[in-house]
C-alpha positions as CSV (number, residue, x, y, z in Angstrom):
1,G,-12.2,-0.8,2.0
2,I,-8.2,-0.4,2.3
3,L,-7.2,2.8,1.8
4,V,-4.2,3.1,-0.7
5,R,-2.1,5.6,-1.0
6,D,0.3,6.8,-4.2
7,G,3.5,6.3,-2.6
8,Q,5.4,4.8,0.2
9,S,5.0,7.6,2.8
10,T,2.2,7.7,4.7
11,S,1.7,11.0,4.3
12,S,1.3,10.3,0.3
13,A,-1.6,11.3,-1.6
14,Q,-4.7,8.8,-1.3
15,L,-6.1,7.2,-4.1
16,E,-9.6,6.6,-4.7
17,P,-11.5,4.5,-5.0
18,R,-10.4,2.1,-1.9
19,L,-9.3,-1.5,-2.4
20,S,-12.3,-3.5,-2.2
21,N,-11.9,-6.4,0.7
22,G,-11.3,-9.6,-1.2
23,S,-9.5,-8.2,-3.8
24,I,-6.5,-10.2,-5.2
25,I,-3.2,-8.4,-5.6
26,L,0.2,-9.2,-6.8
27,E,3.1,-7.8,-4.3
28,L,5.5,-5.7,-6.2
29,D,7.5,-4.1,-3.0
30,H,7.4,-4.4,0.6
31,V,8.9,-2.0,2.8
32,G,8.7,-2.2,6.7
33,E,5.2,-2.1,6.9
34,R,4.0,-0.8,3.7
35,L,3.3,-2.9,0.6
36,R,3.2,-1.9,-3.1
37,Y,0.8,-4.1,-4.9
38,R,-0.9,-4.7,-8.5
39,L,-4.3,-5.5,-8.8
40,L,-5.1,-8.5,-10.2
41,E,-8.8,-9.0,-9.6
42,G,-11.5,-6.5,-7.4
43,A,-12.2,-3.3,-7.4
44,G,-9.5,-0.5,-6.7
45,P,-6.8,1.5,-7.7
46,E,-4.5,-0.5,-9.9
47,T,-1.2,-0.2,-8.3
48,G,-0.5,1.8,-5.0
49,W,0.8,1.4,-1.5
50,V,-0.8,0.2,1.5
51,S,-0.1,-0.5,5.1
52,L,0.3,-4.0,6.8
53,T,-0.7,-2.7,10.1
54,L,-4.0,-0.6,11.5
55,K,-3.2,1.9,14.1
56,G,-0.2,-0.7,15.3
57,N,-1.9,-4.0,15.0
58,L,-1.0,-6.8,12.4
């Protein structure tokens, strides 16, 4: 699954469970390489922040 954080910062608290691969989300905000979403379908936190990169890769 995809790591979800409570806030925009990468040091914000992690939310559980992780966002399931294949979940459908609505983009609420996009700041740099961070995206705030609302879960529409699937499993994971109802809302939170995720990274758009993984270890520096898109």
